[in-house]
C-alpha positions, 0 to 999 in steps of 0.5 A: 894196517889197511883197513876200511870201514863199509857203513860211516853212519854214527858209529862208523864215522865214529871209528873212522875219527877214531884212526883217525885221531890216532893215526893207527892205519897205513892206509883208510877207504870210508865207504858208503852210500851217503858220506856226509858223516866223513867227506870232511876227510876227502882231503887228507892223507891216506884216506879215501871216501868213496861210494863203493865196496868192493874197492875199499875191501880190495884196497884193505886188509882189515874191513870193518863192516858198521852196517846195520844189521838189517843191512849187512847181508846185502852189503856182504854178499855184494863184496864176497866174491873179494875177499880173500883169507888173508882178509881180517873181517870186522863185524860191529852189526849188533845182534848178527852173530859169525855163523851168520856172517859165514855163511855169506864168506866162508868158515875159512875167513877169519871173522871178528864180532867188535861190539866198542861204543862211540866213545870209540871217537875220543879213543874211550870207548869199551870195546868187546871182542869175538872170533871165529875159530879160523880167527883166532890167532887175529884177534890180538890184533883185532885188540891192537888197534882197538886198544889205540881206541880205549878198552879191550875185552875179549869174551865167547861168542854168546855175551857179545849181545849182553855186552851191547847192552852194557857198553853200547847201549848203556852208553845212552843210559849213562847219558841219561843219568848224567843228564837227569841230575844235570835238570836237579842241579838247575832245580838246586839253583845252578845254571844250566851250563854250570849244571851240567859241568857239575853232572859231567864232571861228578860222573867222571870222577866217579868213574876214575876212581871206580878204575885207578883205584880197584875198589867196589862202588859200594865202597867208594859209598861208605867213603861219601855215607855219614850215619844220618847225613845227607849221602844215605839220605837222598841214595836211600830216596833214589832206592825206594823210588826204584832208581837201580830196579828199573836200570836193571829192568832197562838193561834186561828189556835191552837184551830181549830186545836185541835177541829179536834181532837174531830172528829178523 
């Protein structure tokens, strides 16, 4: 697959790193006005780092637009003459719905909206996928690419906004929880590097348990809570301070914000 990524900021470069790590392309074009994040790949075989978006589109079968919402219209308009019905257009721009893209490139083009997260750079992304009517038969191909970079879930487009909050913004939410756990461990006497390792490995273990066992979180919680024990004491103290409520409120606030992007 000949792939281009237009926009090599944090997410675009993370996607590029994942593709490169997994050798998931025959040729790869990385295009941006500022290519600093991907300049290290300039000398790699079958990778072209460029400022020429039109060249990137012309030389590719799949074009991933990893742009901020405020920039995507202008960039699409600048390359629309080079987009054919053979191209697979993938957008990872938060809040940019498929009809907005269709208004520029046409509803007769293959358009897929994809929402990964930055863990895509290490092949661990949770990526959600939705497509327009024209691209329904291309969804499996998109899954094949993004499954190399983590796990995919095909969903209706009206759930992509929510998926953005849970999966993309969710990375930051989980990072904050890990940081808080690290701070707690330092307060209890561990060195900073020890606290970080304890927090990250415990978080990894918790997620792995849920994935591999298929059990509900409360079932795993029940396995480590004993009557009048320290675990339930800690959990109840966190809940009294509003842990679950704060998380849910944060998710809802993030969802309300991303919905505002549609009108900006």
